[in-house]
C-alpha positions in Angstrom: 0.2 0.0 -0.2 1.1 3.5 -0.9 -1.6 5.5 0.2 -4.1 5.6 3.5 -6.9 7.3 3.1 -8.6 8.3 6.4 -12.0 9.5 6.4 -13.0 12.3 9.0 -15.5 11.1 11.5 -19.2 11.3 10.0 -20.8 13.4 12.9 -19.0 16.4 11.5 -20.2 19.4 9.2 -17.6 19.0 6.2 -16.8 15.6 7.2 -14.9 13.9 4.3 -11.0 12.4 4.1 -7.3 12.9 3.5 -4.6 11.2 1.8 -1.3 10.0 3.3 1.6 8.5 1.4 3.1 5.6 3.3 6.2 6.0 2.5 9.0 2.8 3.4 6.2 1.5 5.4 5.4 4.7 7.4 3.0 6.7 7.3 3.5 10.5 6.3 2.0 13.3 8.6 1.5 15.9 5.4 -1.6 15.4 3.7 -0.8 14.4 -0.1 -3.5 15.8 -2.8 -4.8 14.0 -5.9 -2.6 15.1 -9.1 -4.8 15.7 -11.8 -5.4 13.1 -13.8 -2.9 12.0 -16.6 0.1 14.0 -14.4 1.8 11.7 -11.4 3.7 13.0 -8.7 6.6 11.5 -7.5 7.6 11.0 -3.4 11.4 12.4 -3.3 12.1 9.7 -1.3 11.4 6.2 -2.2 10.3 7.5 -6.0 7.1 6.0 -6.3 4.6 7.8 -8.7 1.0 8.6 -7.5 -1.0 8.7 -10.5 -4.9 9.9 -10.0 -5.9 6.4 -10.0 -4.6 5.5 -7.2 -6.2 7.7 -5.2 -9.6 6.1 -6.5 -8.5 3.1 -5.9 -7.5 4.4 -1.6 -10.5 5.9 -1.5 -12.9 3.0 -2.8 -10.9 0.2 -0.1 -12.3 2.9 2.3 -10.7 4.8 5.1 -9.9 4.4 9.1 
């Protein structure tokens, strides 16, 4: 897994989720925003490319 999707509590008025990169097995503290389709972003530490589709997949798998 290279992305984690963490949902906000559902009782908040503007609840949504946040994406975080899992770099070398460690969940990063800084939120990652999805890139535009066709323009992947790369982690400067591990080199993994995160594409728009990866964010959709992480969201579909659910949050914690």
